[in-house]
N, C-alpha and C positions, 0 to 999 in steps of 0.2 A: 764262714762260708757256708751256704746251703747246698743240698745235693744238685739241683738244677744249675746253680751258680758254678759248681765245680765242673759238672759236665761241659757247660758252655766255654769255661776257660781252657780245659783239656783240649776240645775241639779247636779253639782259636789257636792254640800252639801247636796243632798238628799231632798231639799225643794220642788221640783217639780219632776214629773215623766212622761216620755213618751211625752214630748212637743217637737215634731219634725216634726209634719206635719201641714196641713191646718187646722185640726180639731182633736178633741179627739176621739179615738175609745174605746168604753167602753165594748167590748166583755169580756174582762177579769174579769169585774165585774158582769157578768151575763146577760148582755144586747146584745145579739147576733146581730151584724150587725149595732147597734146604733152608730151614729156619732154626736157630738155636736161641735158647733163652737160659738165663740162670737166675735164681732167686735163693737167698738165705733167710732162714729163720733161727732167731737168737732167743733163747730162754730169757725171760724177763723183759724183753722188748716185743716181740711178736706173739709170745704164748707164755702160760703158767700152767704148771701140772695140777693146780687145783681147779682149773677150768677145762681141762681136756686130759685123755688118757694117752698112752703111747700110740695105740692104734690110730687114734684120731689125729695125733700129730703127723703120722706117716702119710695118711690120706690127705690132710691139708697141705703137707709140703708138696706132694705130688699135684694136688688140684690147683694150686696158685700159680704153678709152673705151666700146667696145662692151659690154664686160663689165658697166659700170655701167647701161647700157641694158637688158641682159638680166635684171639684178637688179630691174628695174622691169617685167618682163614685155613690154618694148617691141621692135618691129620697127625696126632701124636705117634711117634715112632718108638722112642726110648728114653729112659731116664739114666743119669749117672749120678750117684749119690755119694757125698762125703758126710760122714758122721763124726762129730767131735763130741765126747760125752766123758764123764767120770768113770764109767765102767759100761759093760755091754750086756748087763742081765736082762734089759728089756728090749734088746735089739730085734729079737724075733717078732715081739708084738708090733714094733715099729714098721718092720718090713711086710708084715701082713696087712698093715693099713696101706702101704705103698701098692700092694697087690690089689687091694679093693678098688683102687683108681683106674685099674684097667690097662697101665702103660708098663711094659717090662722094664725092670732095672737091669742094665747091661754092664754095670761096673762102678767104680768109685774108690773110696778110701775110708779108713777109719783111724781115728786118733784120740788120744786121751786129752782132756780139757776139764777145767773146773766147772764149766756149765755147758749144757746142750746147745749145739750149733749144728744146724742142718744146712748143707749147701747142695742145691740140686741143679743140675743142667739137664734141660728137656730138648729133645730134637724131634722135628717135625718136617713135613713136606706140604707145600701149598702151591696150587695152580695159579692163584692171583692174590698179591699180598697188597691191601689197600694202603697201608702206612698211615701217617698222621698228616701229611701236608697237601692233601688233595681236596679238602673241603672248599666249597664255593658258594657265594651268595645264592640264594634260592633253595639250597639243599635242605631237606628235613633232618632233624636230629631225632634218632631212635634209640631205645634201649630193649634189651631182650627179656627183662623181667623185673619184677618188683625190687625196690630198694630199701634200705634202711634196716634190713634183718640183722646185720652185723652189730649195729650200733645198739638196737633193741635187746639183742641177746647179752651183749656186754654189760647193759644196765641190770640184767638179771644174773650176773656172776658166771656166764658161760660164753663160749665162742661158737658162732654159728658155723655150720658146715658150708664151705665154698660150693657153689653149683659148678657143673661141667657144661659149658656152652660150646661143645666142639662142633655139633651139627648145626647150631644156629650161626656159628662163626663162619663155617664153610658156605652157607647159604648167603649170608650177608656179604662175605667178601667179593661175590660175583657182581654186586651192585653198589657197594659202598665206595665213596670217594675218600673216606678217612675212617679209621677204626681203632678203638683201644678197648682194654678192659677197665672196669671201675674199681681200681685197688685203693686209690687215695681220696675218693670222694667224687661225686659228679662234677662239682664245681671245679675242682682241681684238674681232673682228667679232661674235661671239656675245655679248659684253659690250654692244655697241652696241644690239643687239635687246633684251636684258635689261633695260637702263637705260630705253630709250624706251617699253618695254611694261609696266614695272613687275612683272617676274616674275624667278624664277631659272632659269637653264639648267644642266642637269647633262649633261654630256657622257660617253659610255662610251667610255673610251680604247680598249678591246678591239674596238670596232665601227668605229672610224675607219679607212677604207681608205687604205693607204699606197702611194704610187707606187713603182715599181721603183727599188730602191737607196736609198730614203728611210728615215729613222728618225723615231721619235717627236719627237725633238728638232728636225727639220727642220719641224715644223708651226709653229714659233714664227718661222720666216723670213718668211713671208707670200708674197705674189705668186703664189698658186695660181690665182686667178681662177676657182675653181669657185664655185657657188652655195650658199649657206646659208639654209635655210628653216624656219619653224614651221608646222605643218599639222596638221589632224585626218585628212587623207587623203594618206598618203606617196606614193600611186601606186606606181610601181616604182622609186623612188630609195632609197638606202641610209639607213637611220635610225641616227643617231649619238648619240642622247640625247632628253631630254624637257623640258619645262617644267613647273616646280613653283611653288607659292606662295613668295614670298621675293624675294631680290635677288641679283645677281652671277652668277658663273659657276663651276662646279665640274667639274674641278680647274682651279685657276688657271694659265693659259698666257700667257706674255709674248708679245710680238710687236712689229712695227714701229710706231713712233710718231714723227712729225716733232717736232723740238724736245724730244724726250723725253730 
């Protein structure tokens, strides 16, 4: 069973509810505009220490969570961090990386483990959350920056720094019909929007901006953490496609999928 299949089955059985976007929106529980997201980074799966430092790991762990908040148009408020590791001799360097991301750490936990695992919960607040289910035929598809940097960096034996698109997310959230961050690859993440919205997304390969040194194949690596949105007002963002009647994404692009 793959990750998305598990989520669909849990939702069908009523064991989870509303798990369809980059973060949980808790307005129904009385927390107006509050957005919560959680992400885990596992040594050997998401990172290796021959490719980044402890400081960079802290920044990265914060940035990938902030990216989910940005995809909801949210202003980051706080992080809660759980660190599992063989020892704590590098913990200060790690938390200095968190501090560089500019979002305060308000709590968490530490525990011993045979490998490093970081679990980060990020909280933010948004005036308008586009979600993933509002895209309609006629909408333009836009991105907030060049793609493929992560794939190009990995080919060189390093990990690219995730961008922070908080300001862009807040601007886009005012006009977007659907929005998510590009963590699994533009094809996979566009498919999330297409499936939830019940439309077809057609990407124009020639208009997708590539990062320096990146190739079209690097788009399938994922981890670009730019924002992908559908809207009838592109503002000043790069248009890379359109929404049509139908289903799926054209052209088909693979990407990262846990348990895939």
